[in-house]
MOPAC internal coordinates of N, CA, C and O (Angstrom, degrees):
PM7 1SCF
backbone

  N    0.0000 0     0.00 0     0.00 0    0    0    0
  C    1.4378 1     0.00 0     0.00 0    1    0    0
  C    1.5514 1   113.21 1     0.00 0    2    1    0
  O    1.2310 1   118.26 1   138.64 1    3    2    1
  N    1.2830 1   120.93 1   -41.36 1    3    2    1
  C    1.4810 1   119.81 1   172.78 1    5    3    2
  C    1.4507 1   112.31 1   -57.22 1    6    5    3
  O    1.2310 1   118.52 1   139.28 1    7    6    5
  N    1.3009 1   120.42 1   -40.72 1    7    6    5
  C    1.4681 1   124.15 1   179.14 1    9    7    6
  C    1.5102 1   110.27 1   -64.28 1   10    9    7
  O    1.2310 1   118.60 1   136.47 1   11   10    9
  N    1.2644 1   120.27 1   -43.53 1   11   10    9
  C    1.3963 1   124.46 1   172.78 1   13   11   10
  C    1.5334 1   116.32 1   -53.33 1   14   13   11
  O    1.2310 1   122.73 1   138.19 1   15   14   13
  N    1.3292 1   112.37 1   -41.81 1   15   14   13
  C    1.4945 1   117.62 1   173.56 1   17   15   14
  C    1.4838 1   115.65 1   -66.13 1   18   17   15
  O    1.2310 1   122.12 1   139.13 1   19   18   17
  N    1.3626 1   113.54 1   -40.87 1   19   18   17
  C    1.4441 1   118.61 1   176.24 1   21   19   18
  C    1.4677 1   109.44 1   -62.24 1   22   21   19
  O    1.2310 1   119.19 1   136.10 1   23   22   21
  N    1.3547 1   119.15 1   -43.90 1   23   22   21
  C    1.4987 1   121.76 1  -178.48 1   25   23   22
  C    1.4924 1   111.40 1   -64.79 1   26   25   23
  O    1.2310 1   120.16 1   138.96 1   27   26   25
  N    1.2984 1   117.30 1   -41.04 1   27   26   25
  C    1.4428 1   120.19 1   179.87 1   29   27   26
  C    1.6139 1   110.06 1   -68.71 1   30   29   27
  O    1.2310 1   121.79 1   149.98 1   31   30   29
  N    1.2789 1   114.19 1   -30.02 1   31   30   29
  C    1.4743 1   118.72 1   173.41 1   33   31   30
  C    1.5414 1   114.26 1   -67.40 1   34   33   31
  O    1.2310 1   124.49 1   138.41 1   35   34   33
  N    1.3195 1   108.99 1   -41.59 1   35   34   33
  C    1.5575 1   117.78 1   176.71 1   37   35   34
  C    1.5520 1   110.19 1   -64.50 1   38   37   35
  O    1.2310 1   122.42 1   139.24 1   39   38   37
  N    1.3610 1   112.96 1   -40.76 1   39   38   37
  C    1.5367 1   117.73 1   179.11 1   41   39   38
  C    1.4807 1   109.85 1   -64.40 1   42   41   39
  O    1.2310 1   119.07 1   139.35 1   43   42   41
  N    1.2668 1   119.39 1   -40.65 1   43   42   41
  C    1.4324 1   122.72 1   175.95 1   45   43   42
  C    1.4814 1   117.69 1   -67.89 1   46   45   43
  O    1.2310 1   120.33 1   137.90 1   47   46   45
  N    1.3081 1   116.98 1   -42.10 1   47   46   45
  C    1.4654 1   117.63 1  -173.26 1   49   47   46
  C    1.5751 1   114.62 1   -99.71 1   50   49   47
  O    1.2310 1   121.66 1   151.71 1   51   50   49
  N    1.3534 1   114.43 1   -28.29 1   51   50   49
  C    1.4720 1   111.99 1  -177.02 1   53   51   50
  C    1.5297 1   107.10 1  -130.27 1   54   53   51
  O    1.2310 1   120.61 1   -95.49 1   55   54   53
  N    1.3295 1   116.45 1    84.51 1   55   54   53
  C    1.4903 1   121.23 1  -176.47 1   57   55   54
  C    1.4896 1   112.37 1   -59.22 1   58   57   55
  O    1.2310 1   118.92 1   136.75 1   59   58   57
  N    1.2806 1   119.67 1   -43.25 1   59   58   57
  C    1.5095 1   121.79 1  -179.31 1   61   59   58
  C    1.4337 1   111.64 1   -61.45 1   62   61   59
  O    1.2310 1   118.77 1   141.03 1   63   62   61
  N    1.3262 1   119.96 1   -38.97 1   63   62   61
  C    1.5293 1   122.14 1  -179.39 1   65   63   62
  C    1.4774 1   106.93 1   -72.74 1   66   65   63
  O    1.2310 1   119.58 1   142.48 1   67   66   65
  N    1.2764 1   118.41 1   -37.52 1   67   66   65
  C    1.5114 1   120.20 1   179.83 1   69   67   66
  C    1.5051 1   111.79 1   -64.63 1   70   69   67
  O    1.2310 1   121.24 1   140.60 1   71   70   69
  N    1.3797 1   115.23 1   -39.40 1   71   70   69
  C    1.4584 1   120.94 1  -179.43 1   73   71   70
  C    1.5006 1   108.75 1   -70.59 1   74   73   71
  O    1.2310 1   119.11 1   144.68 1   75   74   73
  N    1.2776 1   119.30 1   -35.32 1   75   74   73
  C    1.5106 1   122.25 1   173.57 1   77   75   74
  C    1.4567 1   113.80 1   -64.14 1   78   77   75
  O    1.2310 1   123.24 1   144.67 1   79   78   77
  N    1.3878 1   111.39 1   -35.33 1   79   78   77
  C    1.5292 1   116.09 1  -178.93 1   81   79   78
  C    1.5759 1   106.87 1   -69.74 1   82   81   79
  O    1.2310 1   121.83 1   138.04 1   83   82   81
  N    1.3573 1   114.11 1   -41.96 1   83   82   81
  C    1.5293 1   115.12 1  -178.81 1   85   83   82
  C    1.4735 1   110.43 1   -66.04 1   86   85   83
  O    1.2310 1   119.48 1   142.18 1   87   86   85
  N    1.3504 1   118.59 1   -37.82 1   87   86   85
  C    1.4827 1   121.74 1  -177.19 1   89   87   86
  C    1.5203 1   106.90 1   -65.57 1   90   89   87
  O    1.2310 1   119.87 1   139.22 1   91   90   89
  N    1.3278 1   117.86 1   -40.78 1   91   90   89
  C    1.5441 1   118.98 1  -179.91 1   93   91   90
  C    1.4799 1   108.96 1   -64.64 1   94   93   91
  O    1.2310 1   119.25 1   132.73 1   95   94   93
  N    1.2996 1   119.04 1   -47.27 1   95   94   93
  C    1.4122 1   121.42 1  -174.99 1   97   95   94
  C    1.5502 1   109.61 1   -64.93 1   98   97   95
  O    1.2310 1   121.01 1   143.47 1   99   98   97
  N    1.3432 1   115.67 1   -36.53 1   99   98   97
  C    1.4613 1   118.96 1  -175.65 1  101   99   98
  C    1.5419 1   105.38 1   -71.95 1  102  101   99
  O    1.2310 1   119.06 1   141.84 1  103  102  101
  N    1.2613 1   119.40 1   -38.16 1  103  102  101
  C    1.4801 1   119.66 1   179.00 1  105  103  102
  C    1.5413 1   112.87 1   -65.66 1  106  105  103
  O    1.2310 1   122.10 1   142.00 1  107  106  105
  N    1.3332 1   113.59 1   -38.00 1  107  106  105
  C    1.5341 1   118.92 1   175.75 1  109  107  106
  C    1.4932 1   109.98 1   -61.89 1  110  109  107
  O    1.2310 1   122.18 1   135.66 1  111  110  109
  N    1.3625 1   113.43 1   -44.34 1  111  110  109
  C    1.5352 1   115.85 1   179.15 1  113  111  110
  C    1.4454 1   115.49 1   -62.41 1  114  113  111
  O    1.2310 1   121.73 1   140.48 1  115  114  113
  N    1.3446 1   114.28 1   -39.52 1  115  114  113
  C    1.4480 1   119.91 1   176.64 1  117  115  114
  C    1.4801 1   115.17 1   -64.97 1  118  117  115
  O    1.2310 1   119.38 1   144.60 1  119  118  117
  N    1.3062 1   118.79 1   -35.40 1  119  118  117
  C    1.4712 1   122.71 1   177.02 1  121  119  118
  C    1.4872 1   111.60 1   -74.32 1  122  121  119
  O    1.2310 1   119.71 1   159.77 1  123  122  121
  N    1.3432 1   118.17 1   -20.23 1  123  122  121
  C    1.4693 1   121.89 1   179.81 1  125  123  122
  C    1.4945 1   116.84 1   -80.32 1  126  125  123
  O    1.2310 1   120.65 1   167.80 1  127  126  125
  N    1.3053 1   116.37 1   -12.20 1  127  126  125
  C    1.4563 1   121.84 1  -173.99 1  129  127  126
  C    1.5649 1   104.59 1   -66.34 1  130  129  127
  O    1.2310 1   118.76 1   -37.56 1  131  130  129
  N    1.4036 1   119.96 1   142.44 1  131  130  129
  C    1.3498 1   124.30 1   176.71 1  133  131  130
  C    1.4888 1   116.96 1   -96.43 1  134  133  131
  O    1.2310 1   121.15 1   158.74 1  135  134  133
  N    1.3235 1   115.40 1   -21.26 1  135  134  133
  C    1.4876 1   123.22 1   171.97 1  137  135  134
  C    1.5194 1   110.77 1   -85.96 1  138  137  135
  O    1.2310 1   121.65 1   -58.29 1  139  138  137
  N    1.2868 1   114.44 1   121.71 1  139  138  137
  C    1.5137 1   115.64 1  -175.97 1  141  139  138
  C    1.4956 1   115.47 1   -64.24 1  142  141  139
  O    1.2310 1   118.76 1   151.74 1  143  142  141
  N    1.2718 1   119.98 1   -28.26 1  143  142  141
  C    1.4966 1   121.98 1   177.24 1  145  143  142
  C    1.4986 1   108.97 1   -67.05 1  146  145  143
  O    1.2310 1   120.30 1   129.13 1  147  146  145
  N    1.3217 1   117.04 1   -50.87 1  147  146  145
  C    1.4488 1   120.57 1  -177.22 1  149  147  146
  C    1.5356 1   110.08 1   -64.89 1  150  149  147
  O    1.2310 1   120.04 1   142.80 1  151  150  149
  N    1.3599 1   117.53 1   -37.20 1  151  150  149
  C    1.4308 1   121.78 1   174.47 1  153  151  150
  C    1.5977 1   111.67 1   -62.40 1  154  153  151
  O    1.2310 1   121.61 1   139.02 1  155  154  153
  N    1.2451 1   114.52 1   -40.98 1  155  154  153
  C    1.5446 1   116.83 1  -177.67 1  157  155  154
  C    1.4758 1   108.08 1   -69.55 1  158  157  155
  O    1.2310 1   118.97 1   138.41 1  159  158  157
  N    1.3488 1   119.57 1   -41.59 1  159  158  157
  C    1.4327 1   120.56 1   178.85 1  161  159  158
  C    1.5337 1   110.21 1   -60.92 1  162  161  159
  O    1.2310 1   121.92 1   132.45 1  163  162  161
  N    1.3008 1   113.93 1   -47.55 1  163  162  161
  C    1.4921 1   117.98 1  -179.37 1  165  163  162
  C    1.5354 1   113.86 1   -63.55 1  166  165  163
  O    1.2310 1   121.95 1   145.19 1  167  166  165
  N    1.3535 1   113.88 1   -34.81 1  167  166  165
  C    1.4799 1   116.55 1   177.23 1  169  167  166
  C    1.4761 1   114.09 1   -70.48 1  170  169  167
  O    1.2310 1   121.81 1   139.24 1  171  170  169
  N    1.3748 1   114.15 1   -40.76 1  171  170  169
  C    1.4372 1   118.61 1  -179.34 1  173  171  170
  C    1.6189 1   110.87 1   -64.63 1  174  173  171
  O    1.2310 1   122.76 1   141.95 1  175  174  173
  N    1.3623 1   112.31 1   -38.05 1  175  174  173
  C    1.3993 1   114.18 1   173.79 1  177  175  174
  C    1.4972 1   116.88 1   -65.14 1  178  177  175
  O    1.2310 1   121.93 1   140.85 1  179  178  177
  N    1.3656 1   113.92 1   -39.15 1  179  178  177
  C    1.4081 1   119.65 1   177.05 1  181  179  178
  C    1.4902 1   111.09 1   -66.28 1  182  181  179
  O    1.2310 1   118.43 1   142.35 1  183  182  181
  N    1.4570 1   120.60 1   -37.65 1  183  182  181
  C    1.3718 1   122.22 1   178.76 1  185  183  182
  C    1.5419 1   112.42 1   -62.49 1  186  185  183
  O    1.2310 1   120.55 1   140.30 1  187  186  185
  N    1.3331 1   116.55 1   -39.70 1  187  186  185
  C    1.4207 1   118.99 1   174.99 1  189  187  186
  C    1.4967 1   112.49 1   -63.85 1  190  189  187
  O    1.2310 1   119.79 1   134.71 1  191  190  189
  N    1.3108 1   118.01 1   -45.29 1  191  190  189
  C    1.4766 1   120.57 1   178.66 1  193  191  190
  C    1.4725 1   111.83 1   -60.08 1  194  193  191
  O    1.2310 1   119.74 1   130.09 1  195  194  193
  N    1.3219 1   118.11 1   -49.91 1  195  194  193
  C    1.4577 1   123.58 1  -176.63 1  197  195  194
  C    1.5500 1   109.77 1   -64.26 1  198  197  195
  O    1.2310 1   119.40 1   141.59 1  199  198  197
  N    1.3035 1   118.75 1   -38.41 1  199  198  197
  C    1.4983 1   117.95 1   175.49 1  201  199  198
  C    1.4697 1   113.02 1   -64.84 1  202  201  199
  O    1.2310 1   118.58 1   153.54 1  203  202  201
  N    1.2466 1   120.32 1   -26.46 1  203  202  201
  C    1.4860 1   122.56 1  -177.95 1  205  203  202
  C    1.5166 1   110.01 1   -93.56 1  206  205  203
  O    1.2310 1   120.18 1   174.49 1  207  206  205
  N    1.3038 1   117.26 1    -5.51 1  207  206  205
  C    1.5858 1   118.90 1  -164.16 1  209  207  206
  C    1.5405 1   108.04 1   -74.49 1  210  209  207
  O    1.2310 1   117.71 1   159.91 1  211  210  209
  N    1.3420 1   121.97 1   -20.09 1  211  210  209
  C    1.4428 1   125.34 1  -177.80 1  213  211  210
  C    1.5417 1   110.01 1    65.29 1  214  213  211
  O    1.2310 1   120.21 1  -164.02 1  215  214  213
  N    1.3551 1   117.21 1    15.98 1  215  214  213
  C    1.5065 1   120.69 1   167.98 1  217  215  214
  C    1.4769 1   104.44 1   -96.84 1  218  217  215
  O    1.2310 1   120.57 1   -66.73 1  219  218  217
  N    1.3596 1   116.52 1   113.27 1  219  218  217
  C    1.4545 1   121.91 1  -176.55 1  221  219  218
  C    1.5424 1   114.72 1   -51.70 1  222  221  219
  O    1.2310 1   118.37 1   131.35 1  223  222  221
  N    1.3473 1   120.71 1   -48.65 1  223  222  221
  C    1.5120 1   118.62 1  -179.09 1  225  223  222
  C    1.5485 1   109.88 1   -61.35 1  226  225  223
  O    1.2310 1   119.41 1   145.92 1  227  226  225
  N    1.3040 1   118.74 1   -34.08 1  227  226  225
  C    1.5667 1   116.52 1   177.78 1  229  227  226
  C    1.4608 1   112.88 1   -75.47 1  230  229  227
  O    1.2310 1   121.79 1   145.26 1  231  230  229
  N    1.3465 1   114.17 1   -34.74 1  231  230  229
  C    1.5122 1   116.21 1   176.80 1  233  231  230
  C    1.5425 1   108.42 1   -60.41 1  234  233  231
  O    1.2310 1   120.29 1   133.31 1  235  234  233
  N    1.3187 1   117.05 1   -46.69 1  235  234  233
  C    1.4705 1   122.12 1  -179.03 1  237  235  234
  C    1.5140 1   109.96 1   -64.32 1  238  237  235
  O    1.2310 1   119.14 1   134.84 1  239  238  237
  N    1.3616 1   119.25 1   -45.16 1  239  238  237
  C    1.4407 1   120.11 1   176.13 1  241  239  238
  C    1.4605 1   112.26 1   -61.35 1  242  241  239
  O    1.2310 1   118.56 1   141.71 1  243  242  241
  N    1.3409 1   120.35 1   -38.29 1  243  242  241
  C    1.4714 1   117.67 1   173.20 1  245  243  242
  C    1.4153 1   116.90 1   -62.46 1  246  245  243
  O    1.2310 1   118.66 1   145.05 1  247  246  245
  N    1.3724 1   120.17 1   -34.95 1  247  246  245
  C    1.4090 1   120.95 1   177.47 1  249  247  246
  C    1.5069 1   112.23 1   -68.31 1  250  249  247
  O    1.2310 1   120.95 1   144.28 1  251  250  249
  N    1.4119 1   115.79 1   -35.72 1  251  250  249
  C    1.4705 1   120.90 1   179.00 1  253  251  250
  C    1.5463 1   108.74 1   -65.50 1  254  253  251
  O    1.2310 1   119.75 1   130.90 1  255  254  253
  N    1.3304 1   118.09 1   -49.10 1  255  254  253
  C    1.4219 1   123.23 1   179.00 1  257  255  254
  C    1.4486 1   113.56 1   -60.84 1  258  257  255
  O    1.2310 1   120.32 1   138.45 1  259  258  257
  N    1.3190 1   117.00 1   -41.55 1  259  258  257
  C    1.5424 1   119.26 1   175.73 1  261  259  258
  C    1.4271 1   111.88 1   -59.78 1  262  261  259
  O    1.2310 1   120.61 1   138.44 1  263  262  261
  N    1.3960 1   116.44 1   -41.56 1  263  262  261
  C    1.4362 1   121.49 1  -179.67 1  265  263  262
  C    1.4709 1   113.31 1   -62.14 1  266  265  263
  O    1.2310 1   120.71 1   143.27 1  267  266  265
  N    1.4146 1   116.26 1   -36.73 1  267  266  265
  C    1.4618 1   119.86 1  -177.69 1  269  267  266
  C    1.5467 1   112.61 1  -113.78 1  270  269  267
  O    1.2310 1   119.82 1  -147.28 1  271  270  269
  N    1.3220 1   117.95 1    32.72 1  271  270  269
  C    1.3774 1   124.17 1  -176.22 1  273  271  270
  C    1.5548 1   112.13 1   -60.78 1  274  273  271
  O    1.2310 1   122.06 1   139.93 1  275  274  273
  N    1.2732 1   113.66 1   -40.07 1  275  274  273
  C    1.5341 1   116.83 1   175.56 1  277  275  274
  C    1.4850 1   112.54 1   -55.91 1  278  277  275
  O    1.2310 1   119.86 1   133.28 1  279  278  277
  N    1.2845 1   117.87 1   -46.72 1  279  278  277
  C    1.4838 1   121.14 1   178.84 1  281  279  278
  C    1.5095 1   113.41 1   -67.01 1  282  281  279
  O    1.2310 1   119.57 1   143.29 1  283  282  281
  N    1.3561 1   118.42 1   -36.71 1  283  282  281
  C    1.3748 1   126.31 1   178.00 1  285  283  282
  C    1.5240 1   107.56 1   -61.55 1  286  285  283
  O    1.2310 1   120.25 1   131.06 1  287  286  285
  N    1.2580 1   117.13 1   -48.94 1  287  286  285
  C    1.4457 1   123.93 1  -176.94 1  289  287  286
  C    1.5738 1   111.24 1   -67.38 1  290  289  287
  O    1.2310 1   121.20 1   143.87 1  291  290  289
  N    1.3421 1   115.32 1   -36.13 1  291  290  289
  C    1.4691 1   122.19 1   174.11 1  293  291  290
  C    1.5352 1   110.91 1   -63.34 1  294  293  291
  O    1.2310 1   120.48 1   143.17 1  295  294  293
  N    1.3666 1   116.69 1   -36.83 1  295  294  293
  C    1.4432 1   119.06 1   173.74 1  297  295  294
  C    1.5540 1   113.31 1   -61.41 1  298  297  295
  O    1.2310 1   122.30 1   134.92 1  299  298  297
  N    1.3302 1   113.21 1   -45.08 1  299  298  297
  C    1.4197 1   120.32 1  -176.58 1  301  299  298
  C    1.5177 1   112.52 1   -64.98 1  302  301  299
  O    1.2310 1   122.56 1   145.81 1  303  302  301
  N    1.4133 1   112.70 1   -34.19 1  303  302  301
  C    1.4772 1   119.11 1   177.63 1  305  303  302
  C    1.4974 1   113.44 1   -71.03 1  306  305  303
  O    1.2310 1   121.96 1   140.28 1  307  306  305
  N    1.3546 1   113.86 1   -39.72 1  307  306  305
  C    1.5472 1   116.10 1  -171.61 1  309  307  306
  C    1.5193 1   110.04 1  -108.34 1  310  309  307
  O    1.2310 1   120.73 1   160.46 1  311  310  309
  N    1.4033 1   116.21 1   -19.54 1  311  310  309
  C    1.4919 1   117.94 1  -172.64 1  313  311  310
  C    1.5448 1   113.76 1    56.68 1  314  313  311
  O    1.2310 1   119.23 1  -148.60 1  315  314  313
  N    1.2712 1   119.07 1    31.40 1  315  314  313
  C    1.3683 1   124.03 1   176.99 1  317  315  314
  C    1.4674 1   114.32 1  -107.78 1  318  317  315
  O    1.2310 1   118.47 1   -44.86 1  319  318  317
  N    1.3104 1   120.53 1   135.14 1  319  318  317
  C    1.4708 1   122.98 1   176.63 1  321  319  318
  C    1.6037 1   106.26 1  -124.41 1  322  321  319
  O    1.2310 1   122.22 1    -6.45 1  323  322  321
  N    1.3299 1   113.34 1   173.55 1  323  322  321
  C    1.5525 1   118.58 1  -179.71 1  325  323  322
  C    1.4216 1   105.55 1   -95.15 1  326  325  323
  O    1.2310 1   117.35 1  -168.00 1  327  326  325
  N    1.2851 1   122.65 1    12.00 1  327  326  325
  C    1.5132 1   123.15 1   179.75 1  329  327  326
  C    1.5786 1   113.78 1   -52.85 1  330  329  327
  O    1.2310 1   120.84 1   133.81 1  331  330  329
  N    1.2433 1   116.00 1   -46.19 1  331  330  329
  C    1.5154 1   121.29 1   177.55 1  333  331  330
  C    1.4777 1   110.16 1   -61.30 1  334  333  331
  O    1.2310 1   119.56 1   134.62 1  335  334  333
  N    1.2994 1   118.45 1   -45.38 1  335  334  333
  C    1.5271 1   117.01 1   177.16 1  337  335  334
  C    1.5161 1   111.60 1   -66.20 1  338  337  335
  O    1.2310 1   118.58 1   140.58 1  339  338  337
  N    1.2581 1   120.31 1   -39.42 1  339  338  337
  C    1.3736 1   122.24 1   178.90 1  341  339  338
  C    1.5580 1   112.88 1   -62.00 1  342  341  339
  O    1.2310 1   121.36 1   136.26 1  343  342  341
  N    1.3376 1   115.00 1   -43.74 1  343  342  341
  C    1.4685 1   118.78 1   173.96 1  345  343  342
  C    1.4654 1   114.56 1   -59.77 1  346  345  343
  O    1.2310 1   118.70 1   137.51 1  347  346  345
  N    1.3218 1   120.08 1   -42.49 1  347  346  345
  C    1.4512 1   124.81 1   176.51 1  349  347  346
  C    1.5161 1   109.57 1   -60.26 1  350  349  347
  O    1.2310 1   120.67 1   130.73 1  351  350  349
  N    1.3694 1   116.33 1   -49.27 1  351  350  349
  C    1.3916 1   125.44 1  -179.71 1  353  351  350
  C    1.5271 1   109.57 1   -54.54 1  354  353  351
  O    1.2310 1   119.33 1   134.26 1  355  354  353
  N    1.3196 1   118.89 1   -45.74 1  355  354  353
  C    1.4889 1   122.05 1   178.91 1  357  355  354
  C    1.4563 1   112.26 1   -63.87 1  358  357  355
  O    1.2310 1   120.86 1   140.58 1  359  358  357
  N    1.3515 1   115.97 1   -39.42 1  359  358  357
  C    1.4910 1   120.12 1   179.89 1  361  359  358
  C    1.6002 1   108.40 1   -64.58 1  362  361  359
  O    1.2310 1   120.36 1   134.08 1  363  362  361
  N    1.4013 1   116.92 1   -45.92 1  363  362  361
  C    1.3997 1   117.68 1   176.90 1  365  363  362
  C    1.4257 1   114.61 1   -60.15 1  366  365  363
  O    1.2310 1   119.25 1   135.71 1  367  366  365
  N    1.2698 1   119.04 1   -44.29 1  367  366  365
  C    1.5573 1   121.16 1   176.59 1  369  367  366
  C    1.4792 1   109.80 1   -59.90 1  370  369  367
  O    1.2310 1   118.04 1   143.00 1  371  370  369
  N    1.2995 1   121.34 1   -37.00 1  371  370  369
  C    1.4442 1   120.77 1  -175.30 1  373  371  370
  C    1.5821 1   107.72 1   -72.54 1  374  373  371
  O    1.2310 1   120.09 1   143.59 1  375  374  373
  N    1.3012 1   117.43 1   -36.41 1  375  374  373
  C    1.5071 1   118.76 1   175.98 1  377  375  374
  C    1.5057 1   109.24 1   -71.55 1  378  377  375
  O    1.2310 1   116.84 1   146.45 1  379  378  377
  N    1.2735 1   123.62 1   -33.55 1  379  378  377
  C    1.4247 1   126.55 1   175.85 1  381  379  378
  C    1.5158 1   110.69 1   -66.83 1  382  381  379
  O    1.2310 1   118.04 1   141.16 1  383  382  381
  N    1.2707 1   121.34 1   -38.84 1  383  382  381
  C    1.4774 1   123.09 1   172.49 1  385  383  382
  C    1.4978 1   110.70 1   -60.12 1  386  385  383
  O    1.2310 1   122.43 1   129.13 1  387  386  385
  N    1.3511 1   112.94 1   -50.87 1  387  386  385
  C    1.4828 1   116.48 1   178.05 1  389  387  386
  C    1.5588 1   114.08 1   -54.53 1  390  389  387
  O    1.2310 1   120.17 1   142.66 1  391  390  389
  N    1.2425 1   117.28 1   -37.34 1  391  390  389
  C    1.4787 1   124.55 1  -176.27 1  393  391  390
  C    1.5370 1   111.80 1   -91.63 1  394  393  391
  O    1.2310 1   119.53 1  -162.23 1  395  394  393
  N    1.3508 1   118.51 1    17.77 1  395  394  393
  C    1.4201 1   119.21 1  -176.24 1  397  395  394
  C    1.5003 1   115.36 1   -61.07 1  398  397  395
  O    1.2310 1   117.83 1   150.85 1  399  398  397
  N    1.3142 1   121.73 1   -29.15 1  399  398  397
  C    1.4381 1   125.49 1  -173.92 1  401  399  398
  C    1.5835 1   107.73 1   -83.37 1  402  401  399
  O    1.2310 1   119.27 1   170.07 1  403  402  401
  N    1.2742 1   119.00 1    -9.93 1  403  402  401
  C    1.4398 1   117.22 1   179.53 1  405  403  402
  C    1.4484 1   113.34 1   -70.13 1  406  405  403
  O    1.2310 1   120.48 1   -36.11 1  407  406  405
  N    1.3654 1   116.68 1   143.89 1  407  406  405
  C    1.5160 1   116.21 1  -168.75 1  409  407  406
  C    1.5791 1   114.91 1   -87.14 1  410  409  407
  O    1.2310 1   121.32 1   162.88 1  411  410  409
  N    1.2873 1   115.08 1   -17.12 1  411  410  409
  C    1.5363 1   117.20 1  -178.01 1  413  411  410
  C    1.4906 1   113.58 1  -121.60 1  414  413  411
  O    1.2310 1   121.58 1   -19.82 1  415  414  413
  N    1.3237 1   114.59 1   160.18 1  415  414  413
  C    1.5254 1   116.90 1   173.87 1  417  415  414
  C    1.4881 1   111.13 1   -75.87 1  418  417  415
  O    1.2310 1   119.91 1   160.35 1  419  418  417
  N    1.3572 1   117.78 1   -19.65 1  419  418  417
  C    1.4976 1   114.57 1   176.50 1  421  419  418
  C    1.5398 1   111.18 1   -72.93 1  422  421  419
  O    1.2310 1   120.33 1   153.08 1  423  422  421
  N    1.3446 1   116.98 1   -26.92 1  423  422  421
  C    1.4594 1   117.57 1   174.80 1  425  423  422
  C    1.5129 1   113.48 1   -67.99 1  426  425  423
  O    1.2310 1   122.44 1   134.45 1  427  426  425
  N    1.4086 1   112.94 1   -45.55 1  427  426  425
  C    1.5166 1   118.62 1   170.18 1  429  427  426
  C    1.5172 1   112.28 1   -51.12 1  430  429  427
  O    1.2310 1   119.78 1   131.99 1  431  430  429
  N    1.3532 1   118.02 1   -48.01 1  431  430  429
  C    1.4287 1   120.39 1  -175.30 1  433  431  430
  C    1.5056 1   108.59 1   -64.24 1  434  433  431
  O    1.2310 1   118.77 1   140.06 1  435  434  433
  N    1.3205 1   119.95 1   -39.94 1  435  434  433
  C    1.4295 1   124.88 1  -177.90 1  437  435  434
  C    1.5066 1   108.58 1   -64.81 1  438  437  435
  O    1.2310 1   119.40 1   139.26 1  439  438  437
  N    1.3401 1   118.76 1   -40.74 1  439  438  437
  C    1.4262 1   126.24 1   177.94 1  441  439  438
  C    1.5739 1   107.95 1   -62.16 1  442  441  439
  O    1.2310 1   120.61 1   135.11 1  443  442  441
  N    1.3765 1   116.43 1   -44.89 1  443  442  441
  C    1.4700 1   119.04 1  -176.86 1  445  443  442
  C    1.5863 1   108.32 1   -65.27 1  446  445  443
  O    1.2310 1   120.83 1   139.66 1  447  446  445
  N    1.3283 1   116.02 1   -40.34 1  447  446  445
  C    1.4510 1   117.52 1   175.60 1  449  447  446
  C    1.5380 1   114.94 1   -60.52 1  450  449  447
  O    1.2310 1   123.92 1   136.50 1  451  450  449
  N    1.3573 1   110.08 1   -43.50 1  451  450  449
  C    1.4558 1   117.88 1  -175.47 1  453  451  450
  C    1.5745 1   107.48 1   -65.04 1  454  453  451
  O    1.2310 1   119.65 1   135.85 1  455  454  453
  N    1.3182 1   118.28 1   -44.15 1  455  454  453
  C    1.5179 1   122.05 1  -176.97 1  457  455  454
  C    1.4811 1   113.93 1   -77.37 1  458  457  455
  O    1.2310 1   120.28 1   139.55 1  459  458  457
  N    1.3548 1   117.06 1   -40.45 1  459  458  457
  C    1.4627 1   119.82 1  -169.49 1  461  459  458
  C    1.5339 1   115.95 1  -118.51 1  462  461  459
  O    1.2310 1   122.09 1  -177.86 1  463  462  461
  N    1.3551 1   113.61 1     2.14 1  463  462  461
  C    1.4973 1   116.92 1  -176.26 1  465  463  462
  C    1.5029 1   116.37 1   -91.04 1  466  465  463
  O    1.2310 1   119.67 1   177.74 1  467  466  465
  N    1.3348 1   118.23 1    -2.26 1  467  466  465
  C    1.4701 1   121.03 1   177.08 1  469  467  466
  C    1.5277 1   110.32 1    78.28 1  470  469  467
  O    1.2310 1   119.51 1  -157.95 1  471  470  469
  N    1.2654 1   118.54 1    22.05 1  471  470  469
  C    1.4329 1   124.78 1   174.73 1  473  471  470
  C    1.5769 1   110.66 1   -66.50 1  474  473  471
  O    1.2310 1   119.71 1   -55.55 1  475  474  473
  N    1.2793 1   118.17 1   124.45 1  475  474  473
  C    1.5538 1   120.01 1   174.06 1  477  475  474
  C    1.5041 1   106.67 1   -97.49 1  478  477  475
  O    1.2310 1   123.30 1   -52.58 1  479  478  477
  N    1.3976 1   111.28 1   127.42 1  479  478  477
  C    1.4145 1   114.68 1   178.45 1  481  479  478
  C    1.6090 1   104.63 1  -105.80 1  482  481  479
  O    1.2310 1   123.94 1   -40.18 1  483  482  481
  N    1.3680 1   110.04 1   139.82 1  483  482  481
  C    1.4915 1   112.78 1   176.58 1  485  483  482
  C    1.5474 1   103.81 1  -134.62 1  486  485  483
  O    1.2310 1   118.86 1   -49.28 1  487  486  485
  N    1.2567 1   119.78 1   130.72 1  487  486  485
  C    1.5046 1   126.63 1   -15.74 1  489  487  486
  C    1.5060 1   112.00 1   -63.07 1  490  489  487
  O    1.2310 1   121.22 1   -22.81 1  491  490  489
  N    1.3956 1   115.28 1   157.19 1  491  490  489
  C    1.4080 1   122.58 1  -179.42 1  493  491  490
  C    1.5868 1   108.63 1   -62.69 1  494  493  491
  O    1.2310 1   121.98 1   -34.56 1  495  494  493
  N    1.3046 1   113.81 1   145.44 1  495  494  493
  C    1.5083 1   118.75 1   169.49 1  497  495  494
  C    1.4575 1   112.90 1   -69.84 1  498  497  495
  O    1.2310 1   119.71 1   -32.93 1  499  498  497
  N    1.4011 1   118.15 1   147.07 1  499  498  497
  C    1.4557 1   118.68 1   177.67 1  501  499  498
  C    1.5391 1   110.77 1   -67.24 1  502  501  499
  O    1.2310 1   120.10 1   180.00 1  503  502  501

């Protein structure tokens, strides 16, 4: 109830801020759809609204989403991101920095297997 009062106060006094809030919530709802056709319809409706909103950040965001709409819809269809790959890549780069002084690539590969390969050492190293 108190949040509803605050929101109606914002709606009354700060129309641009309220419109931005509605645009944000509408985009989040559109990205939450599980059915690609419904998501596409909601996103296209949002893109039209955001483009007409005269709020520069949302106009820019709409242009970006329109440019990458195929990828956004592919995410909605498969719910897959490259986050896991990016995490693994970061870990590999960290190990490679640690192994910088090693003279050969085989030493780097051995270090990568040791750190990321799931090898269980018994007894554990200190």
